[in-house]
C-alpha positions in Angstrom: 30.0 3.9 9.4 30.2 2.2 13.0 26.4 3.4 13.2 25.2 1.6 9.5 23.3 -1.3 10.5 23.6 -4.4 7.8 20.0 -5.1 7.1 18.8 -8.9 7.0 17.8 -10.6 3.3 14.1 -9.7 2.2 14.7 -12.3 -0.3 14.9 -15.4 2.4 11.6 -17.4 2.2 12.1 -19.6 5.0 9.5 -19.7 7.7 12.5 -19.9 10.2 14.1 -16.6 9.1 13.9 -15.2 12.5 16.5 -17.4 13.5 18.7 -16.4 11.1 22.3 -14.5 12.0 21.0 -11.8 9.2 17.8 -11.2 11.2 19.1 -11.2 14.4 21.9 -8.9 14.0 19.3 -6.6 12.3 17.4 -6.6 15.3 20.4 -6.1 17.4 19.9 -9.3 19.3 23.6 -10.1 19.1 24.1 -7.0 21.4 21.5 -7.4 23.9 21.8 -11.4 23.9 25.4 -11.8 23.4 25.9 -15.2 25.1 23.0 -16.6 22.9 24.7 -15.1 20.1 28.2 -16.4 20.7 26.9 -19.9 20.9 25.5 -19.9 17.5 28.5 -18.5 16.0 31.3 -20.6 18.1 32.8 -23.2 15.9 31.4 -22.4 12.3 30.8 -24.8 9.7 28.8 -22.9 7.4 28.7 -19.4 5.8 26.0 -17.7 3.9 26.3 -17.2 0.6 24.4 -14.1 0.9 25.7 -12.0 3.6 29.1 -13.8 4.6 28.1 -14.6 8.2 29.2 -17.9 9.7 27.4 -20.3 12.1 27.6 -23.7 13.6 24.6 -24.6 12.0 22.8 -24.2 8.8 19.6 -23.3 10.3 20.9 -20.0 11.1 21.6 -18.8 7.6 19.7 -18.0 4.6 22.0 -19.7 2.1 24.1 -21.9 3.8 27.6 -23.7 2.5 29.8 -26.0 4.1 33.2 -24.2 5.1 
C-alpha cells in the first residue's frame, strides 16, 4: 500500500489545476520539492471536499471549504 499513489481528480475544471495539491502529489512534487510543498500546507485554513487534503490557500484545492 505504501507504493499506491492517490490520483488527482479528473473532475476539476479549473485552469489552475496544476497548482492543486492533488495534482502536485500525483506528480510526486511533494517529494522532490518538499520545502515548497510544506509552505502550501503549513497552517491550513481550507480542506478539499474531494480528497480531504488541507492547505493554507483555497487556490491549492479543487473543492475548498473553510476549516
